[in-house]
LUMLO-581045 format. One record per residue (C-alpha): x, y, z. Coordinates in steps of 0.001 Angstrom, whole numbers, plus 524288, in hexadecimal, padded with zeros to 5 digits. Each point is the difference from the previous one (the first is absolute). Example, Ala and Ser with C-alpha at 12.3 -4.5 7.8 and 13.67 -1.06 7.14 Angstrom:
BEGIN
8300C7EE6C81E78/8055A80D707FD6C/
# end
This chain:
BEGIN
4D2870A881CAE2E/7FE0A80CAE7FBF1/7F8447FE9D7F462/80B00807C67F6B2/80A107F47180515/7F4C57F7737FBE1/7FE92805897F3E2/80EBA7FEEA7FEA5/802287F32680311/7F5FC7FBC87F70D/80603807147F2A5/80DBF7F9C180504/7F84B7F362801E5/7FA6E801D57F03B/80DBF8042E7FC26/808B37F4E1804A8/7F57B7F6E57FBEC/7FD4A806127F130/80FB97F7037FC5C/7FD747F42080656/7F3877FE967FA1F/8040E803637F10A/80A617F7098024C/7F6BD7F305804BA/7F172805E27F798/7F3C27FAFD80869/80B517F39C804A2/800FD80B3780A29/7F2867FF60805AD/7FECB7F17B80023/7FD897FA6F80F0B/802AF80D0080635/7F5D48002280942/8031080A9D80BE9/806787F5AA80953/808697FDFF7F3F5/8010380D417FCE4/804D58047F80D3A/808E27F77680133/806F48028A7F3E1/7FD9980F9980228/8069F7FCE580BD8/80BE67FA227FAC3/8014F80A1E7F426/7F9A580C6480265/7FAF17FFC981146/7FC5180D377FCEE/7F3DD7FD3B7F9FF/7FD067F8C080E94/7FBF180BD280591/7F1DD7FFA77F41F/7F35E7F7D68067A/7FCF07F56C7F54F/7F3E6809F87F8D3/80DB5808767FA84/808AD7F3647FD67/7F4BC7FC3D7F6C9/7FD7780AC57FC1F/80CF9801077FC0C/800B27F2177F934/7F377802417F83E/8043D80EA77FB43/80E9D7F9077FBFB/7FA527F4707F7E1/7F68180A9B7FAD2/80B85808537FBF8/80A427F8437FD95/7FAFC7EF527F92F/7F5FE7FE817F58D/7F5967FAF780A36/
# end
């Protein structure tokens, strides 16, 4: 995956998470370890599986910061 593809995939995933986090709040993040994230993403947003665990962790943290009262 090129840097440009990685950046685009990260931004698309962050936008995808926005509405789910806004609807569920902090509860969205309960029990979302690496394996659970990858299983869930495989069902609802498989393009994100191309990202590394580090990328996913950063996106999850960014979504928590931006879309909850964390």
